[in-house]
C-alpha positions as CSV (number, residue, x, y, z in Angstrom):
1,M,9.0,-91.8,7.7
2,N,11.3,-88.8,7.6
3,F,11.4,-85.4,9.1
4,N,9.5,-83.9,6.4
5,N,6.3,-85.7,7.8
6,F,6.3,-83.2,10.7
7,A,5.8,-80.0,8.4
8,F,8.5,-78.0,10.6
9,H,9.3,-74.3,9.4
10,P,11.6,-74.1,6.7
11,H,14.2,-72.6,9.0
12,I,13.9,-75.5,11.4
13,N,14.2,-78.0,8.5
14,A,17.4,-76.3,7.5
15,G,18.9,-76.8,10.9
16,I,17.8,-80.7,10.6
17,S,19.4,-80.9,7.2
18,K,22.7,-79.3,8.5
19,V,23.0,-81.8,11.3
20,G,22.3,-84.7,8.9
21,Y,19.1,-86.1,10.4
22,V,16.8,-87.8,7.9
23,T,15.0,-90.6,9.6
24,P,13.5,-89.9,13.2
25,T,14.4,-92.4,16.0
26,P,11.5,-94.3,17.6
27,I,11.3,-91.7,20.5
28,Q,11.3,-88.7,18.1
29,A,8.7,-90.2,15.8
30,R,6.4,-91.0,18.7
31,T,6.9,-87.8,20.8
32,I,7.1,-85.0,18.6
33,P,3.5,-85.3,17.0
34,P,2.0,-85.1,20.6
35,I,4.3,-82.3,21.5
36,L,3.4,-80.2,18.4
37,A,-0.2,-80.8,19.3
38,G,0.4,-79.0,22.8
39,S,0.1,-82.1,25.1
40,D,2.2,-82.8,27.9
41,V,4.5,-85.7,27.0
42,L,6.4,-88.3,29.2
43,G,9.1,-89.8,27.0
44,L,10.9,-92.9,28.5
45,A,13.6,-94.3,26.2
46,Q,17.1,-95.5,26.6
47,T,20.0,-93.2,26.5
48,G,21.5,-92.3,23.2
49,T,18.3,-92.4,21.3
50,G,17.7,-89.0,20.4
51,K,15.5,-87.6,23.2
52,T,17.1,-84.1,23.0
53,A,16.0,-83.5,19.5
54,A,12.7,-85.0,20.2
55,F,11.8,-81.8,22.6
56,V,14.1,-79.3,20.9
57,L,12.5,-79.3,17.3
58,P,8.8,-79.0,18.4
59,M,9.9,-76.5,21.0
60,L,11.6,-74.3,18.1
61,Q,8.3,-74.8,16.2
62,R,6.3,-73.3,18.8
63,L,8.7,-70.5,19.4
64,M,8.5,-69.4,15.8
65,T,5.4,-67.4,16.5
66,G,5.0,-65.1,19.2
67,Q,7.2,-62.3,20.8
68,R,10.9,-62.8,20.6
69,G,13.5,-62.0,23.1
70,K,11.2,-63.0,26.1
71,L,11.9,-66.2,28.0
72,R,9.3,-68.6,27.0
73,A,11.1,-72.1,27.2
74,L,12.9,-73.5,30.2
75,I,14.9,-76.7,30.1
76,L,16.1,-78.1,33.4
77,A,19.1,-80.4,33.3
78,P,21.1,-82.1,35.8
79,T,24.7,-81.6,34.9
80,R,26.5,-78.7,33.6
81,E,27.8,-81.0,30.5
82,L,24.1,-81.9,29.8
83,A,23.0,-78.3,30.0
84,E,25.9,-77.1,27.5
85,Q,25.2,-80.2,25.2
86,T,21.5,-79.3,25.0
87,H,22.4,-75.6,24.2
88,V,24.7,-76.5,21.5
89,A,21.9,-78.8,20.0
90,I,19.4,-75.9,20.0
91,K,22.1,-73.6,18.3
92,E,22.6,-76.3,15.7
93,L,19.1,-77.1,14.9
94,G,17.7,-73.6,15.5
95,G,20.7,-71.8,13.7
96,Q,18.3,-69.9,11.2
97,T,15.5,-69.4,13.4
98,G,16.7,-66.2,15.0
99,L,15.7,-67.9,18.4
100,R,18.3,-67.2,21.1
101,S,19.2,-69.4,23.9
102,I,21.6,-69.4,26.8
103,S,23.1,-72.2,29.3
104,I,23.1,-71.4,32.9
105,Y,25.1,-73.4,35.6
106,G,27.3,-73.0,38.5
107,G,31.2,-73.1,38.3
108,V,31.4,-70.0,36.3
109,S,30.8,-66.0,37.1
110,T,27.1,-65.0,37.1
111,V,28.1,-61.5,35.5
112,Q,28.3,-63.0,31.8
113,Q,24.9,-64.9,32.5
114,K,23.2,-61.8,33.8
115,N,24.4,-59.6,30.8
116,R,23.1,-62.2,28.2
117,L,19.7,-62.4,30.1
118,R,19.4,-58.6,29.9
119,T,19.7,-58.8,26.2
120,G,16.8,-61.0,25.9
121,V,16.7,-64.8,25.2
122,D,13.9,-67.1,24.0
123,I,15.1,-70.3,25.7
124,V,17.0,-71.2,28.9
125,V,18.9,-74.4,29.6
126,A,19.9,-74.4,33.3
127,C,20.8,-76.6,36.2
128,P,18.7,-75.9,39.1
129,G,20.8,-74.5,41.6
130,R,22.2,-71.5,39.7
131,L,18.8,-70.9,38.0
132,L,17.4,-70.4,41.6
133,D,20.4,-68.1,42.5
134,L,19.7,-65.7,39.6
135,K,15.9,-65.9,40.2
136,N,16.5,-64.9,43.9
137,Q,18.8,-61.9,42.6
138,G,16.0,-60.8,40.4
139,A,18.1,-61.5,37.2
140,I,15.7,-63.9,35.6
141,D,12.0,-63.6,34.7
142,L,10.1,-67.0,34.9
143,R,6.7,-65.6,34.6
144,N,6.3,-66.1,31.0
145,I,7.5,-69.6,30.6
146,E,5.3,-71.6,28.1
147,I,7.2,-74.7,27.8
148,L,9.1,-76.6,30.6
149,V,11.4,-79.5,30.0
150,L,12.9,-81.7,32.6
151,D,15.5,-83.7,30.8
152,E,17.1,-86.7,32.4
153,A,14.8,-86.4,35.4
154,D,15.6,-89.6,37.0
155,H,19.3,-88.3,37.3
156,M,18.3,-85.0,38.4
157,F,16.5,-86.3,41.4
158,D,19.3,-89.0,42.2
159,M,21.5,-85.9,42.8
160,G,19.2,-84.2,45.1
161,F,17.6,-81.6,42.9
162,L,13.9,-82.4,43.5
163,P,13.4,-79.5,46.1
164,D,15.0,-77.0,43.8
165,V,12.9,-78.3,40.9
166,K,9.7,-77.8,43.0
167,R,10.5,-74.4,43.7
168,I,11.2,-73.6,40.3
169,I,7.9,-75.0,39.2
170,S,6.2,-72.9,41.7
171,A,7.5,-69.7,40.1
172,I,6.6,-70.6,36.6
173,P,3.0,-70.3,35.3
174,E,0.6,-73.2,36.0
175,K,-0.7,-73.1,32.5
176,R,2.0,-74.4,30.3
177,Q,3.2,-77.3,28.4
178,T,5.4,-79.7,30.4
179,L,7.6,-82.4,29.0
180,L,9.6,-85.0,31.1
181,F,12.3,-87.2,29.5
182,S,14.0,-89.8,31.3
183,A,15.8,-93.3,30.7
184,T,14.3,-94.9,33.9
185,M,11.2,-94.4,35.9
186,P,11.8,-94.4,39.6
187,A,9.3,-93.6,42.3
188,K,10.4,-89.9,42.6
189,V,10.0,-89.3,38.9
190,H,6.5,-90.8,39.0
191,E,5.5,-88.8,41.9
192,L,6.5,-85.5,40.3
193,V,4.5,-86.6,36.9
194,T,1.3,-87.0,38.9
195,K,1.7,-83.5,40.5
196,I,3.0,-81.2,37.7
197,M,1.8,-82.8,34.4
198,D,-1.8,-82.6,32.9
199,H,-2.8,-85.9,31.6
200,P,0.6,-86.5,29.9
201,V,0.9,-88.7,26.8
202,T,3.2,-91.5,27.8
203,I,5.6,-92.7,25.3
204,E,7.8,-95.6,26.5
205,I,10.5,-97.4,24.5
206,D,12.5,-100.1,26.0
207,I,13.4,-98.3,29.2
208,A,16.2,-99.5,31.7
209,K,17.8,-101.8,29.3
210,P,21.2,-101.0,27.6
211,I,20.9,-100.3,23.9
212,D,20.9,-103.4,21.9
213,A,23.6,-102.1,19.5
214,I,26.3,-102.5,22.4
215,D,28.3,-105.5,22.8
216,H,28.7,-106.2,26.6
217,A,31.3,-108.2,28.2
218,I,33.0,-108.4,31.7
219,Y,36.7,-109.4,32.5
220,P,37.4,-111.0,36.0
221,V,40.3,-109.4,37.5
222,D,41.9,-108.6,40.8
223,Q,41.8,-105.2,42.2
224,V,45.8,-104.8,41.9
225,Q,45.7,-105.9,38.2
226,K,43.0,-103.5,36.9
227,L,45.5,-101.0,35.5
228,D,47.4,-103.8,33.6
229,M,43.9,-105.3,32.3
230,L,42.9,-101.8,31.0
231,L,46.2,-101.1,29.3
232,Y,45.7,-104.6,27.7
233,L,42.1,-103.8,26.4
234,L,43.3,-100.4,25.1
235,G,46.1,-101.9,23.4
236,E,44.2,-104.9,22.1
237,H,41.0,-103.5,20.6
238,R,40.9,-101.0,17.8
239,S,38.8,-98.1,19.0
240,N,38.1,-94.4,18.3
241,Q,37.5,-92.4,21.7
242,V,37.2,-94.5,25.0
243,L,35.4,-93.5,27.8
244,V,36.7,-95.0,31.3
245,F,34.6,-94.8,34.3
246,T,35.6,-94.9,38.0
247,R,33.7,-94.5,41.1
248,T,35.7,-91.7,42.7
249,K,37.1,-88.3,41.6
250,R,40.4,-89.1,43.1
251,R,40.7,-92.4,41.2
252,A,39.6,-90.6,37.8
253,S,42.4,-88.3,38.3
254,K,45.2,-90.7,39.4
255,L,44.1,-93.1,36.4
256,A,44.4,-90.5,33.7
257,V,47.8,-89.7,34.8
258,Q,48.7,-93.4,35.0
259,L,47.5,-93.9,31.5
260,S,49.4,-90.9,30.3
261,Q,52.6,-92.1,31.8
262,A,52.1,-95.5,30.1
263,G,52.0,-93.6,26.7
264,V,48.0,-93.5,26.2
265,S,46.7,-89.9,25.2
266,S,44.2,-89.3,28.3
267,T,42.6,-86.9,30.5
268,S,39.9,-86.8,33.1
269,I,36.6,-85.0,33.9
270,Q,35.3,-85.1,37.6
271,G,33.9,-82.8,40.0
272,N,37.1,-81.4,41.7
273,L,38.0,-79.6,38.2
274,S,36.8,-76.2,37.5
275,Q,34.3,-75.4,34.7
276,S,36.9,-74.4,32.3
277,Q,39.0,-77.2,32.9
278,R,36.1,-79.7,32.5
279,Q,35.1,-77.8,29.2
280,K,38.7,-78.0,28.1
281,A,38.9,-81.6,28.7
282,M,35.7,-82.3,26.9
283,N,36.7,-80.2,24.0
284,A,39.9,-82.2,23.5
285,F,38.1,-85.7,23.8
286,R,35.3,-84.4,21.3
287,K,37.9,-83.3,18.6
288,G,39.8,-86.4,19.0
289,K,43.1,-84.8,20.4
290,I,42.6,-87.1,23.5
291,K,41.8,-90.9,22.8
292,V,40.7,-91.8,26.6
293,L,38.6,-89.8,28.8
294,V,38.5,-91.0,32.4
295,A,35.3,-89.8,34.1
296,T,33.0,-90.3,37.2
297,D,29.3,-90.6,36.7
298,I,29.0,-86.9,36.4
299,A,29.9,-87.6,32.9
300,A,27.5,-90.4,32.2
301,R,24.6,-87.9,31.3
302,G,26.7,-85.3,29.6
303,I,28.7,-86.8,26.9
304,D,27.4,-87.0,23.3
305,V,30.4,-87.9,21.3
306,M,29.3,-90.3,18.3
307,E,33.1,-91.6,18.1
308,V,32.8,-93.3,21.2
309,S,33.4,-96.8,20.3
310,H,34.1,-98.3,23.8
311,V,32.9,-97.7,27.4
312,I,35.1,-99.4,30.0
313,N,33.9,-99.6,33.5
314,F,37.4,-99.5,35.4
315,D,34.9,-99.7,38.5
316,V,31.6,-101.3,38.3
317,P,28.9,-98.8,39.1
318,D,26.8,-98.8,42.2
319,T,23.3,-99.4,40.4
320,A,22.1,-101.2,37.4
321,D,20.7,-97.8,36.1
322,A,24.0,-96.2,36.3
323,Y,25.3,-99.1,34.3
324,T,22.7,-98.2,31.6
325,H,23.6,-94.6,31.5
326,R,27.4,-95.2,31.4
327,T,27.2,-97.7,28.5
328,G,24.7,-95.5,26.6
329,R,27.7,-93.2,25.9
330,T,28.4,-95.6,23.0
331,G,26.2,-97.2,20.4
332,R,24.4,-93.9,19.9
333,M,21.8,-93.2,17.2
334,D,22.0,-96.8,15.7
335,Q,25.7,-97.0,15.8
336,T,27.5,-100.0,17.3
337,G,29.5,-99.9,20.5
338,T,31.3,-101.9,23.0
339,A,31.0,-102.1,27.0
340,F,33.6,-103.7,29.0
341,S,33.7,-104.1,32.8
342,L,36.6,-105.0,34.9
343,V,34.9,-107.2,37.7
344,T,36.4,-108.5,41.1
345,Q,34.8,-110.8,43.2
346,E,33.2,-108.1,45.5
347,D,31.4,-106.8,42.1
348,L,29.5,-109.9,41.6
349,P,26.3,-109.0,43.2
350,M,25.9,-105.6,41.2
351,V,26.9,-107.7,37.9
352,H,24.0,-110.1,38.8
353,A,21.7,-106.9,39.3
354,I,22.7,-105.7,35.9
355,E,22.1,-109.0,34.3
356,R,18.5,-109.0,35.9
357,T,17.9,-105.7,34.4
358,M,19.1,-106.5,31.0
359,G,17.3,-109.9,31.1
360,K,20.5,-111.6,30.1
361,S,23.9,-112.7,31.2
362,L,26.9,-110.6,30.6
363,E,29.7,-112.7,28.7
364,R,32.5,-113.6,31.0
365,R,35.9,-113.2,29.0
366,R,39.3,-114.5,30.3
367,V,42.7,-113.2,29.2
368,N,45.9,-115.2,29.6
369,G,48.0,-114.0,32.2
370,F,45.0,-112.8,34.4
371,D,44.1,-115.9,36.5
372,T,41.2,-114.5,38.4
373,I,38.2,-116.7,38.6
374,L,34.9,-115.4,40.0
375,K,33.3,-117.7,42.4
376,E,29.7,-117.8,41.4
377,S,26.6,-119.7,42.6
378,K,25.7,-122.8,41.0
379,K,22.6,-121.3,39.7
380,N,24.4,-118.4,38.1
381,N,27.1,-120.7,36.7
382,T,24.4,-122.6,34.9
383,V,23.0,-119.4,33.5
384,H,26.2,-118.1,32.3
385,K,27.3,-121.5,31.0
386,N,24.3,-121.6,28.7
387,S,24.8,-117.9,27.6
388,R,28.4,-118.6,26.7
389,M,27.5,-121.8,24.5
390,S,25.8,-119.7,22.2
391,R,29.0,-117.6,21.5
392,S,31.9,-118.6,19.5
393,K,35.1,-119.6,21.4
394,N,37.2,-117.0,19.7
395,R,35.1,-114.2,21.1
396,S,35.3,-115.8,24.8
397,H,39.1,-115.9,25.1
398,Y,41.5,-113.3,23.7
399,Q,45.3,-113.7,23.3
400,P,47.3,-110.9,25.1
401,S,49.9,-109.1,23.3
402,A,53.5,-110.0,24.0
403,K,54.1,-107.4,26.5
404,H,51.4,-109.1,28.7
405,S,52.4,-112.7,28.0
């Protein structure tokens, strides 16, 4: 199967060819036909499997007919980075369609956004808070929406957007096509589905589990040795772009400075930065000018950089779902990737929760010079021992470089 099977408009096919798409991913192959048929669709698939194109392409096809310059399609996203990323995808895939889109989010002046809306747009990609601000100011008209997309709905509701989403839905026509895409299906998402979707076609592809193309491993370490372990891993493994995740904004900023002082080209992206600073950091990382991007979970859903070869959890995330979203920044679109986690004794309960979600144990790797031993229950030790027996010894033990000997 290839994209020609969908019989898209020639101008859309031109965009598909430009970005180099040939064979649809599973989520694209299964969701595009019912979307084209006009059905409400609930698409559940892992991060990094091509969900954006799965809804953008049939949306463009529908908008090729009808009045231009009138807002007919609305995409809601939880973060500025994801909204901008989706907007870029629309411009790339729809570059020859003549359809106009705009991204709307906070952290920047509303003046330019209002001016652009006045000139007429067909698609808006928005974060809920800023969209409601503009609606309340009378700057945006939602009465002609034909297609509503909720992208990364699970994360949107984790961030507390559910009340805003409900207000937006109440302001758009009841007769519309609704598309909801998510990597997981928490109770809040299920509740919303039953209330806002009309007999949706549900497509579910290996949700919750991290992508199979990613190699996962954990490194036992004491908290005070984390920086040294991170520097060892960055120096030992050949990599392209590397994403390093921390729990807090302060730690992300501090760690980026520490890495730079150690000679590693790095920067950070976190909530304390202005939008222009965040965009500058993202652009430098995307273009390869920066090797390491240190981020909080704000970036777990908004980074689509194919060259990310490694994700390193400097801090283990708070939930198994967050682990899935973080590690989904590598191994994207059938490429391979690597996910390392620096694990202290206190992190073990969350590690076990992640393993239950994955349905397998994470490989434990030891490094000479780092003598931390995780004290696990007898039951877990048995599971991990059996898991390690299936792996070669040279993958389980790495020799440190001379500076760490």
